[in-house]
Backbone atoms as SQL, in Angstrom:
CREATE TABLE atoms (id INTEGER PRIMARY KEY, chain TEXT, resi INTEGER, resn TEXT, atom TEXT, x REAL, y REAL, z REAL);
INSERT INTO atoms VALUES
  (1, 'A', 1, 'MET', 'N', -16.154, -12.686, -10.917),
  (2, 'A', 1, 'MET', 'CA', -15.549, -11.413, -10.637),
  (3, 'A', 1, 'MET', 'C', -14.101, -11.439, -11.094),
  (4, 'A', 2, 'VAL', 'N', -13.663, -10.298, -11.561),
  (5, 'A', 2, 'VAL', 'CA', -12.302, -10.138, -12.061),
  (6, 'A', 2, 'VAL', 'C', -11.718, -8.888, -11.429),
  (7, 'A', 3, 'GLY', 'N', -10.532, -8.999, -10.854),
  (8, 'A', 3, 'GLY', 'CA', -9.853, -7.834, -10.293),
  (9, 'A', 3, 'GLY', 'C', -8.825, -7.306, -11.270),
  (10, 'A', 4, 'THR', 'N', -8.722, -5.986, -11.377),
  (11, 'A', 4, 'THR', 'CA', -7.733, -5.373, -12.257),
  (12, 'A', 4, 'THR', 'C', -6.821, -4.453, -11.453),
  (13, 'A', 5, 'GLY', 'N', -5.598, -4.284, -11.914),
  (14, 'A', 5, 'GLY', 'CA', -4.650, -3.387, -11.266),
  (15, 'A', 5, 'GLY', 'C', -4.770, -1.975, -11.819),
  (16, 'A', 6, 'ASP', 'N', -4.088, -1.058, -11.170),
  (17, 'A', 6, 'ASP', 'CA', -4.167, 0.351, -11.572),
  (18, 'A', 6, 'ASP', 'C', -3.194, 0.703, -12.690),
  (19, 'A', 7, 'THR', 'N', -2.484, -0.265, -13.241),
  (20, 'A', 7, 'THR', 'CA', -1.510, -0.094, -14.320),
  (21, 'A', 7, 'THR', 'C', -0.452, 0.947, -13.985),
  (22, 'A', 8, 'ALA', 'N', -0.115, 1.050, -12.694),
  (23, 'A', 8, 'ALA', 'CA', 0.901, 1.994, -12.200),
  (24, 'A', 8, 'ALA', 'C', 0.526, 3.443, -12.467),
  (25, 'A', 9, 'ARG', 'N', -0.761, 3.692, -12.582),
  (26, 'A', 9, 'ARG', 'CA', -1.257, 5.071, -12.730),
  (27, 'A', 9, 'ARG', 'C', -2.307, 5.283, -11.645),
  (28, 'A', 10, 'GLY', 'N', -1.909, 5.987, -10.593),
  (29, 'A', 10, 'GLY', 'CA', -2.717, 6.122, -9.390),
  (30, 'A', 10, 'GLY', 'C', -4.072, 6.776, -9.565),
  (31, 'A', 11, 'SER', 'N', -4.310, 7.488, -10.652),
  (32, 'A', 11, 'SER', 'CA', -5.608, 8.141, -10.844),
  (33, 'A', 11, 'SER', 'C', -6.655, 7.204, -11.442),
  (34, 'A', 12, 'LEU', 'N', -6.233, 6.118, -12.061),
  (35, 'A', 12, 'LEU', 'CA', -7.185, 5.251, -12.757),
  (36, 'A', 12, 'LEU', 'C', -8.221, 4.572, -11.864),
  (37, 'A', 13, 'PRO', 'N', -7.898, 4.167, -10.633),
  (38, 'A', 13, 'PRO', 'CA', -8.915, 3.502, -9.820),
  (39, 'A', 13, 'PRO', 'C', -10.177, 4.337, -9.594),
  (40, 'A', 14, 'GLN', 'N', -10.050, 5.665, -9.618),
  (41, 'A', 14, 'GLN', 'CA', -11.222, 6.529, -9.408),
  (42, 'A', 14, 'GLN', 'C', -11.894, 6.927, -10.716),
  (43, 'A', 15, 'ASP', 'N', -11.270, 6.620, -11.850),
  (44, 'A', 15, 'ASP', 'CA', -11.770, 7.017, -13.168),
  (45, 'A', 15, 'ASP', 'C', -12.721, 5.943, -13.697),
  (46, 'A', 16, 'LEU', 'N', -13.980, 6.265, -13.763),
  (47, 'A', 16, 'LEU', 'CA', -14.980, 5.281, -14.208),
  (48, 'A', 16, 'LEU', 'C', -14.948, 5.041, -15.714),
  (49, 'A', 17, 'ASN', 'N', -14.115, 5.770, -16.440),
  (50, 'A', 17, 'ASN', 'CA', -13.947, 5.516, -17.869),
  (51, 'A', 17, 'ASN', 'C', -12.791, 4.562, -18.136),
  (52, 'A', 18, 'SER', 'N', -12.154, 4.086, -17.084),
  (53, 'A', 18, 'SER', 'CA', -11.057, 3.129, -17.186),
  (54, 'A', 18, 'SER', 'C', -11.437, 1.878, -16.405),
  (55, 'A', 19, 'LEU', 'N', -10.957, 0.725, -16.866),
  (56, 'A', 19, 'LEU', 'CA', -11.187, -0.515, -16.117),
  (57, 'A', 19, 'LEU', 'C', -10.045, -0.822, -15.163),
  (58, 'A', 20, 'GLY', 'N', -9.033, 0.049, -15.086),
  (59, 'A', 20, 'GLY', 'CA', -7.911, -0.137, -14.175),
  (60, 'A', 20, 'GLY', 'C', -8.306, 0.152, -12.736),
  (61, 'A', 21, 'GLY', 'N', -7.884, -0.725, -11.812),
  (62, 'A', 21, 'GLY', 'CA', -8.159, -0.529, -10.392),
  (63, 'A', 21, 'GLY', 'C', -9.606, -0.826, -10.026),
  (64, 'A', 22, 'LYS', 'N', -10.182, -1.823, -10.667),
  (65, 'A', 22, 'LYS', 'CA', -11.602, -2.136, -10.476),
  (66, 'A', 22, 'LYS', 'C', -11.805, -3.623, -10.177),
  (67, 'A', 23, 'VAL', 'N', -12.978, -3.926, -9.643),
  (68, 'A', 23, 'VAL', 'CA', -13.473, -5.296, -9.609),
  (69, 'A', 23, 'VAL', 'C', -14.611, -5.307, -10.608),
  (70, 'A', 24, 'LEU', 'N', -14.509, -6.193, -11.586),
  (71, 'A', 24, 'LEU', 'CA', -15.525, -6.317, -12.628),
  (72, 'A', 24, 'LEU', 'C', -16.367, -7.547, -12.351),
  (73, 'A', 25, 'ARG', 'N', -17.637, -7.441, -12.672),
  (74, 'A', 25, 'ARG', 'CA', -18.517, -8.611, -12.542),
  (75, 'A', 25, 'ARG', 'C', -19.187, -8.826, -13.890),
  (76, 'A', 26, 'VAL', 'N', -19.017, -10.051, -14.399),
  (77, 'A', 26, 'VAL', 'CA', -19.464, -10.385, -15.742),
  (78, 'A', 26, 'VAL', 'C', -20.286, -11.670, -15.683),
  (79, 'A', 27, 'ASP', 'N', -21.386, -11.699, -16.408),
  (80, 'A', 27, 'ASP', 'CA', -22.172, -12.918, -16.542),
  (81, 'A', 27, 'ASP', 'C', -21.389, -13.851, -17.468),
  (82, 'A', 28, 'LEU', 'N', -20.970, -15.002, -16.966),
  (83, 'A', 28, 'LEU', 'CA', -20.135, -15.911, -17.746),
  (84, 'A', 28, 'LEU', 'C', -20.848, -16.476, -18.970),
  (85, 'A', 29, 'ALA', 'N', -22.160, -16.575, -18.916),
  (86, 'A', 29, 'ALA', 'CA', -22.908, -17.130, -20.042),
  (87, 'A', 29, 'ALA', 'C', -23.033, -16.139, -21.194),
  (88, 'A', 30, 'THR', 'N', -23.114, -14.838, -20.869),
  (89, 'A', 30, 'THR', 'CA', -23.365, -13.840, -21.914),
  (90, 'A', 30, 'THR', 'C', -22.198, -12.887, -22.151),
  (91, 'A', 31, 'GLY', 'N', -21.298, -12.771, -21.189),
  (92, 'A', 31, 'GLY', 'CA', -20.226, -11.796, -21.291),
  (93, 'A', 31, 'GLY', 'C', -20.681, -10.381, -20.980),
  (94, 'A', 32, 'GLN', 'N', -21.912, -10.230, -20.566),
  (95, 'A', 32, 'GLN', 'CA', -22.487, -8.923, -20.269),
  (96, 'A', 32, 'GLN', 'C', -22.489, -8.672, -18.764),
  (97, 'A', 33, 'ALA', 'N', -22.771, -7.435, -18.383),
  (98, 'A', 33, 'ALA', 'CA', -22.893, -7.079, -16.967),
  (99, 'A', 33, 'ALA', 'C', -24.193, -7.643, -16.410),
  (100, 'A', 34, 'PRO', 'N', -24.149, -8.206, -15.202),
  (101, 'A', 34, 'PRO', 'CA', -25.387, -8.636, -14.563),
  (102, 'A', 34, 'PRO', 'C', -26.307, -7.429, -14.320),
  (103, 'A', 35, 'PRO', 'N', -27.608, -7.640, -14.287),
  (104, 'A', 35, 'PRO', 'CA', -28.552, -6.528, -14.172),
  (105, 'A', 35, 'PRO', 'C', -28.472, -5.739, -12.871),
  (106, 'A', 36, 'ASP', 'N', -27.821, -6.295, -11.837),
  (107, 'A', 36, 'ASP', 'CA', -27.731, -5.569, -10.568),
  (108, 'A', 36, 'ASP', 'C', -26.349, -4.953, -10.330),
  (109, 'A', 37, 'ASN', 'N', -25.501, -4.901, -11.363),
  (110, 'A', 37, 'ASN', 'CA', -24.237, -4.170, -11.233),
  (111, 'A', 37, 'ASN', 'C', -24.532, -2.696, -10.995),
  (112, 'A', 38, 'PRO', 'N', -23.689, -1.987, -10.222),
  (113, 'A', 38, 'PRO', 'CA', -23.981, -0.588, -9.873),
  (114, 'A', 38, 'PRO', 'C', -24.090, 0.368, -11.056),
  (115, 'A', 39, 'PHE', 'N', -23.363, 0.096, -12.162),
  (116, 'A', 39, 'PHE', 'CA', -23.356, 1.022, -13.298),
  (117, 'A', 39, 'PHE', 'C', -23.952, 0.383, -14.546),
  (118, 'A', 40, 'VAL', 'N', -24.886, -0.535, -14.365),
  (119, 'A', 40, 'VAL', 'CA', -25.435, -1.302, -15.482),
  (120, 'A', 40, 'VAL', 'C', -26.134, -0.417, -16.513),
  (121, 'A', 41, 'ASP', 'N', -26.582, 0.756, -16.125),
  (122, 'A', 41, 'ASP', 'CA', -27.260, 1.653, -17.060),
  (123, 'A', 41, 'ASP', 'C', -26.327, 2.691, -17.686),
  (124, 'A', 42, 'ALA', 'N', -25.015, 2.573, -17.446),
  (125, 'A', 42, 'ALA', 'CA', -24.060, 3.542, -17.984),
  (126, 'A', 42, 'ALA', 'C', -24.058, 3.496, -19.511),
  (127, 'A', 43, 'GLU', 'N', -23.776, 4.626, -20.114),
  (128, 'A', 43, 'GLU', 'CA', -23.693, 4.700, -21.575),
  (129, 'A', 43, 'GLU', 'C', -22.503, 3.899, -22.100),
  (130, 'A', 44, 'ASN', 'N', -21.394, 3.951, -21.378),
  (131, 'A', 44, 'ASN', 'CA', -20.176, 3.248, -21.756),
  (132, 'A', 44, 'ASN', 'C', -20.332, 1.757, -21.423),
  (133, 'A', 45, 'PRO', 'N', -20.295, 0.859, -22.425),
  (134, 'A', 45, 'PRO', 'CA', -20.474, -0.572, -22.157),
  (135, 'A', 45, 'PRO', 'C', -19.443, -1.153, -21.190),
  (136, 'A', 46, 'ALA', 'N', -18.202, -0.668, -21.240),
  (137, 'A', 46, 'ALA', 'CA', -17.178, -1.170, -20.321),
  (138, 'A', 46, 'ALA', 'C', -17.510, -0.787, -18.885),
  (139, 'A', 47, 'GLN', 'N', -18.020, 0.409, -18.673),
  (140, 'A', 47, 'GLN', 'CA', -18.363, 0.878, -17.325),
  (141, 'A', 47, 'GLN', 'C', -19.457, 0.017, -16.702),
  (142, 'A', 48, 'ARG', 'N', -20.291, -0.565, -17.514),
  (143, 'A', 48, 'ARG', 'CA', -21.371, -1.425, -16.997),
  (144, 'A', 48, 'ARG', 'C', -20.825, -2.638, -16.247),
  (145, 'A', 49, 'LEU', 'N', -19.600, -3.041, -16.577),
  (146, 'A', 49, 'LEU', 'CA', -18.986, -4.213, -15.939),
  (147, 'A', 49, 'LEU', 'C', -18.435, -3.909, -14.559),
  (148, 'A', 50, 'ILE', 'N', -18.270, -2.629, -14.223),
  (149, 'A', 50, 'ILE', 'CA', -17.665, -2.247, -12.945),
  (150, 'A', 50, 'ILE', 'C', -18.602, -2.579, -11.795),
  (151, 'A', 51, 'TYR', 'N', -18.090, -3.409, -10.905),
  (152, 'A', 51, 'TYR', 'CA', -18.834, -3.786, -9.709),
  (153, 'A', 51, 'TYR', 'C', -18.352, -2.990, -8.512),
  (154, 'A', 52, 'ASP', 'N', -17.056, -2.631, -8.533),
  (155, 'A', 52, 'ASP', 'CA', -16.461, -1.883, -7.439),
  (156, 'A', 52, 'ASP', 'C', -15.234, -1.171, -7.982),
  (157, 'A', 53, 'TYR', 'N', -14.895, -0.007, -7.426),
  (158, 'A', 53, 'TYR', 'CA', -13.739, 0.730, -7.928),
  (159, 'A', 53, 'TYR', 'C', -12.978, 1.384, -6.789),
  (160, 'A', 54, 'GLY', 'N', -11.811, 1.941, -7.121),
  (161, 'A', 54, 'GLY', 'CA', -10.981, 2.586, -6.117),
  (162, 'A', 54, 'GLY', 'C', -9.895, 1.679, -5.564),
  (163, 'A', 55, 'HIS', 'N', -9.580, 0.605, -6.266),
  (164, 'A', 55, 'HIS', 'CA', -8.578, -0.357, -5.809),
  (165, 'A', 55, 'HIS', 'C', -7.225, -0.050, -6.435),
  (166, 'A', 56, 'ARG', 'N', -6.168, -0.435, -5.727),
  (167, 'A', 56, 'ARG', 'CA', -4.828, -0.251, -6.280),
  (168, 'A', 56, 'ARG', 'C', -4.461, -1.451, -7.151),
  (169, 'A', 57, 'ASN', 'N', -4.297, -2.583, -6.557),
  (170, 'A', 57, 'ASN', 'CA', -3.943, -3.795, -7.298),
  (171, 'A', 57, 'ASN', 'C', -4.651, -4.978, -6.665),
  (172, 'A', 58, 'VAL', 'N', -5.793, -5.308, -7.189),
  (173, 'A', 58, 'VAL', 'CA', -6.589, -6.416, -6.658),
  (174, 'A', 58, 'VAL', 'C', -5.824, -7.713, -6.899),
  (175, 'A', 59, 'GLN', 'N', -5.634, -8.470, -5.827),
  (176, 'A', 59, 'GLN', 'CA', -4.923, -9.742, -5.926),
  (177, 'A', 59, 'GLN', 'C', -5.869, -10.934, -5.921),
  (178, 'A', 60, 'GLY', 'N', -7.052, -10.746, -5.389),
  (179, 'A', 60, 'GLY', 'CA', -8.013, -11.840, -5.366),
  (180, 'A', 60, 'GLY', 'C', -9.369, -11.365, -4.911),
  (181, 'A', 61, 'VAL', 'N', -10.395, -12.074, -5.372),
  (182, 'A', 61, 'VAL', 'CA', -11.779, -11.806, -4.976),
  (183, 'A', 61, 'VAL', 'C', -12.410, -13.163, -4.693),
  (184, 'A', 62, 'ALA', 'N', -13.120, -13.256, -3.575),
  (185, 'A', 62, 'ALA', 'CA', -13.797, -14.501, -3.219),
  (186, 'A', 62, 'ALA', 'C', -15.179, -14.175, -2.670),
  (187, 'A', 63, 'VAL', 'N', -16.112, -15.078, -2.914),
  (188, 'A', 63, 'VAL', 'CA', -17.478, -14.916, -2.412),
  (189, 'A', 63, 'VAL', 'C', -17.704, -15.954, -1.321),
  (190, 'A', 64, 'ARG', 'N', -18.180, -15.485, -0.179),
  (191, 'A', 64, 'ARG', 'CA', -18.449, -16.379, 0.948),
  (192, 'A', 64, 'ARG', 'C', -19.697, -17.210, 0.646),
  (193, 'A', 65, 'PRO', 'N', -19.565, -18.533, 0.633),
  (194, 'A', 65, 'PRO', 'CA', -20.702, -19.395, 0.324),
  (195, 'A', 65, 'PRO', 'C', -21.876, -19.161, 1.278),
  (196, 'A', 66, 'GLY', 'N', -23.057, -19.177, 0.709),
  (197, 'A', 66, 'GLY', 'CA', -24.270, -19.043, 1.500),
  (198, 'A', 66, 'GLY', 'C', -24.667, -17.624, 1.844),
  (199, 'A', 67, 'THR', 'N', -23.736, -16.673, 1.685),
  (200, 'A', 67, 'THR', 'CA', -24.059, -15.291, 2.047),
  (201, 'A', 67, 'THR', 'C', -24.001, -14.338, 0.856),
  (202, 'A', 68, 'GLY', 'N', -23.208, -14.692, -0.141),
  (203, 'A', 68, 'GLY', 'CA', -23.012, -13.791, -1.268),
  (204, 'A', 68, 'GLY', 'C', -22.060, -12.644, -0.956),
  (205, 'A', 69, 'GLN', 'N', -21.512, -12.582, 0.279),
  (206, 'A', 69, 'GLN', 'CA', -20.573, -11.522, 0.642),
  (207, 'A', 69, 'GLN', 'C', -19.278, -11.712, -0.138),
  (208, 'A', 70, 'ALA', 'N', -18.815, -10.638, -0.754),
  (209, 'A', 70, 'ALA', 'CA', -17.579, -10.688, -1.519),
  (210, 'A', 70, 'ALA', 'C', -16.463, -10.051, -0.708),
  (211, 'A', 71, 'TYR', 'N', -15.280, -10.644, -0.785),
  (212, 'A', 71, 'TYR', 'CA', -14.081, -10.135, -0.131),
  (213, 'A', 71, 'TYR', 'C', -13.022, -9.942, -1.200),
  (214, 'A', 72, 'SER', 'N', -12.236, -8.885, -1.052),
  (215, 'A', 72, 'SER', 'CA', -11.133, -8.679, -1.978),
  (216, 'A', 72, 'SER', 'C', -9.860, -8.405, -1.195),
  (217, 'A', 73, 'THR', 'N', -8.745, -8.761, -1.800),
  (218, 'A', 73, 'THR', 'CA', -7.439, -8.448, -1.233),
  (219, 'A', 73, 'THR', 'C', -6.669, -7.651, -2.271),
  (220, 'A', 74, 'GLU', 'N', -5.802, -6.774, -1.770),
  (221, 'A', 74, 'GLU', 'CA', -4.984, -5.989, -2.678),
  (222, 'A', 74, 'GLU', 'C', -3.713, -5.577, -1.962),
  (223, 'A', 75, 'HIS', 'N', -2.731, -5.146, -2.726),
  (224, 'A', 75, 'HIS', 'CA', -1.504, -4.650, -2.108),
  (225, 'A', 75, 'HIS', 'C', -1.308, -3.195, -2.484),
  (226, 'A', 76, 'GLY', 'N', -0.623, -2.496, -1.577),
  (227, 'A', 76, 'GLY', 'CA', -0.399, -1.072, -1.753),
  (228, 'A', 76, 'GLY', 'C', 0.916, -0.772, -2.435),
  (229, 'A', 77, 'PRO', 'N', 1.287, 0.517, -2.479),
  (230, 'A', 77, 'PRO', 'CA', 2.471, 0.941, -3.216),
  (231, 'A', 77, 'PRO', 'C', 3.788, 0.656, -2.508),
  (232, 'A', 78, 'SER', 'N', 3.764, 0.286, -1.234),
  (233, 'A', 78, 'SER', 'CA', 5.011, 0.066, -0.500),
  (234, 'A', 78, 'SER', 'C', 4.738, -0.868, 0.672),
  (235, 'A', 79, 'THR', 'N', 5.796, -1.272, 1.340),
  (236, 'A', 79, 'THR', 'CA', 5.604, -2.132, 2.504),
  (237, 'A', 79, 'THR', 'C', 4.937, -1.369, 3.636),
  (238, 'A', 80, 'ALA', 'N', 5.102, -0.045, 3.678),
  (239, 'A', 80, 'ALA', 'CA', 4.448, 0.737, 4.726),
  (240, 'A', 80, 'ALA', 'C', 2.938, 0.765, 4.513),
  (241, 'A', 81, 'ALA', 'N', 2.528, 0.892, 3.246),
  (242, 'A', 81, 'ALA', 'CA', 1.089, 0.912, 2.957),
  (243, 'A', 81, 'ALA', 'C', 0.511, -0.485, 3.040),
  (244, 'A', 82, 'GLY', 'N', 1.331, -1.467, 2.711),
  (245, 'A', 82, 'GLY', 'CA', 0.949, -2.859, 2.871),
  (246, 'A', 82, 'GLY', 'C', -0.236, -3.290, 2.035),
  (247, 'A', 83, 'GLY', 'N', -0.870, -4.371, 2.486),
  (248, 'A', 83, 'GLY', 'CA', -2.012, -4.919, 1.792),
  (249, 'A', 83, 'GLY', 'C', -3.283, -4.655, 2.555),
  (250, 'A', 84, 'GLN', 'N', -4.389, -4.978, 1.918),
  (251, 'A', 84, 'GLN', 'CA', -5.687, -4.751, 2.541),
  (252, 'A', 84, 'GLN', 'C', -6.610, -5.919, 2.252),
  (253, 'A', 85, 'LEU', 'N', -7.480, -6.178, 3.210),
  (254, 'A', 85, 'LEU', 'CA', -8.579, -7.118, 3.043),
  (255, 'A', 85, 'LEU', 'C', -9.847, -6.296, 3.161),
  (256, 'A', 86, 'ARG', 'N', -10.719, -6.405, 2.173),
  (257, 'A', 86, 'ARG', 'CA', -11.932, -5.588, 2.157),
  (258, 'A', 86, 'ARG', 'C', -13.181, -6.461, 2.048),
  (259, 'A', 87, 'LEU', 'N', -14.200, -6.042, 2.791),
  (260, 'A', 87, 'LEU', 'CA', -15.534, -6.620, 2.622),
  (261, 'A', 87, 'LEU', 'C', -16.234, -5.715, 1.649),
  (262, 'A', 88, 'GLY', 'N', -16.840, -6.192, 0.729),
  (263, 'A', 88, 'GLY', 'CA', -17.389, -5.532, -0.433),
  (264, 'A', 88, 'GLY', 'C', -17.026, -6.540, -1.471),
  (265, 'A', 89, 'PRO', 'N', -16.650, -6.253, -2.561),
  (266, 'A', 89, 'PRO', 'CA', -17.009, -5.031, -3.245),
  (267, 'A', 89, 'PRO', 'C', -18.502, -4.977, -3.517),
  (268, 'A', 90, 'GLY', 'N', -18.904, -4.058, -4.305),
  (269, 'A', 90, 'GLY', 'CA', -20.293, -3.973, -4.688),
  (270, 'A', 90, 'GLY', 'C', -20.978, -2.752, -4.151),
  (271, 'A', 91, 'ALA', 'N', -20.319, -2.043, -3.261),
  (272, 'A', 91, 'ALA', 'CA', -20.885, -0.797, -2.764),
  (273, 'A', 91, 'ALA', 'C', -20.626, 0.311, -3.768),
  (274, 'A', 92, 'GLY', 'N', -19.950, -0.027, -4.870),
  (275, 'A', 92, 'GLY', 'CA', -19.639, 0.975, -5.866),
  (276, 'A', 92, 'GLY', 'C', -18.243, 1.525, -5.687),
  (277, 'A', 93, 'ARG', 'N', -17.784, 1.710, -4.456),
  (278, 'A', 93, 'ARG', 'CA', -16.443, 2.239, -4.234),
  (279, 'A', 93, 'ARG', 'C', -15.750, 1.490, -3.107),
  (280, 'A', 94, 'HIS', 'N', -14.966, 0.577, -3.438),
  (281, 'A', 94, 'HIS', 'CA', -14.052, -0.266, -2.667),
  (282, 'A', 94, 'HIS', 'C', -14.486, -0.708, -1.277),
  (283, 'A', 95, 'GLY', 'N', -15.730, -0.978, -1.044),
  (284, 'A', 95, 'GLY', 'CA', -16.173, -1.673, 0.164),
  (285, 'A', 95, 'GLY', 'C', -15.588, -1.189, 1.476),
  (286, 'A', 96, 'GLN', 'N', -15.698, -1.985, 2.487),
  (287, 'A', 96, 'GLN', 'CA', -15.257, -1.661, 3.843),
  (288, 'A', 96, 'GLN', 'C', -13.926, -2.344, 4.116),
  (289, 'A', 97, 'ARG', 'N', -12.912, -1.568, 4.497),
  (290, 'A', 97, 'ARG', 'CA', -11.615, -2.170, 4.800),
  (291, 'A', 97, 'ARG', 'C', -11.717, -2.902, 6.129),
  (292, 'A', 98, 'LEU', 'N', -11.396, -4.188, 6.109),
  (293, 'A', 98, 'LEU', 'CA', -11.424, -4.998, 7.316),
  (294, 'A', 98, 'LEU', 'C', -10.067, -5.039, 7.991),
  (295, 'A', 99, 'ARG', 'N', -9.012, -5.022, 7.198),
  (296, 'A', 99, 'ARG', 'CA', -7.678, -5.166, 7.771),
  (297, 'A', 99, 'ARG', 'C', -6.667, -4.574, 6.811),
  (298, 'A', 100, 'ARG', 'N', -5.737, -3.800, 7.358),
  (299, 'A', 100, 'ARG', 'CA', -4.608, -3.306, 6.577),
  (300, 'A', 100, 'ARG', 'C', -3.350, -3.842, 7.232),
  (301, 'A', 101, 'VAL', 'N', -2.485, -4.409, 6.454),
  (302, 'A', 101, 'VAL', 'CA', -1.246, -4.962, 6.976),
  (303, 'A', 101, 'VAL', 'C', -0.091, -4.209, 6.345),
  (304, 'A', 102, 'GLY', 'N', 0.766, -3.642, 7.178),
  (305, 'A', 102, 'GLY', 'CA', 1.945, -2.922, 6.708),
  (306, 'A', 102, 'GLY', 'C', 3.184, -3.402, 7.422),
  (307, 'A', 103, 'ALA', 'N', 4.277, -2.714, 7.184),
  (308, 'A', 103, 'ALA', 'CA', 5.557, -3.114, 7.806),
  (309, 'A', 103, 'ALA', 'C', 5.478, -3.101, 9.321),
  (310, 'A', 104, 'ASP', 'N', 4.672, -2.212, 9.884),
  (311, 'A', 104, 'ASP', 'CA', 4.539, -2.140, 11.348),
  (312, 'A', 104, 'ASP', 'C', 3.931, -3.408, 11.932),
  (313, 'A', 105, 'ASP', 'N', 3.189, -4.165, 11.119),
  (314, 'A', 105, 'ASP', 'CA', 2.543, -5.384, 11.581),
  (315, 'A', 105, 'ASP', 'C', 3.455, -6.591, 11.487),
  (316, 'A', 106, 'ARG', 'N', 4.646, -6.397, 10.914),
  (317, 'A', 106, 'ARG', 'CA', 5.566, -7.519, 10.718),
  (318, 'A', 106, 'ARG', 'C', 6.915, -7.155, 11.354),
  (319, 'A', 107, 'PRO', 'N', 7.040, -7.315, 12.658),
  (320, 'A', 107, 'PRO', 'CA', 8.316, -6.972, 13.317),
  (321, 'A', 107, 'PRO', 'C', 9.477, -7.698, 12.637),
  (322, 'A', 108, 'GLY', 'N', 10.534, -6.952, 12.379),
  (323, 'A', 108, 'GLY', 'CA', 11.708, -7.534, 11.747),
  (324, 'A', 108, 'GLY', 'C', 11.644, -7.572, 10.235),
  (325, 'A', 109, 'ALA', 'N', 10.511, -7.151, 9.660),
  (326, 'A', 109, 'ALA', 'CA', 10.390, -7.162, 8.195),
  (327, 'A', 109, 'ALA', 'C', 11.304, -6.106, 7.600),
  (328, 'A', 110, 'VAL', 'N', 11.817, -6.403, 6.438),
  (329, 'A', 110, 'VAL', 'CA', 12.670, -5.453, 5.729),
  (330, 'A', 110, 'VAL', 'C', 11.781, -4.610, 4.834),
  (331, 'A', 111, 'PRO', 'N', 11.726, -3.278, 5.074),
  (332, 'A', 111, 'PRO', 'CA', 10.859, -2.443, 4.231),
  (333, 'A', 111, 'PRO', 'C', 11.358, -2.358, 2.808);
């Protein structure tokens, strides 16, 4: 899995014709989309790689051993919006938010 940022353009994470703001899943042996990716039948070959979308700036993706559950982390546009930990991706649109951390969660933090 590969996480991409929104390239400082807030509309791109929702645009399925862009790879910005997405989690991509690629078969390492072939470079192609795995057959169970959500958009594997899309006409656009790049869109076939999209595993999850709607992210601002993905900082990391990890798969929980033994379960296949994927988790992603990302940061928001400001300290108030903070970062997020999500269970997903793979639901097609940015999974379930498990935790959002903002300035309110860090007493004494400088915004």
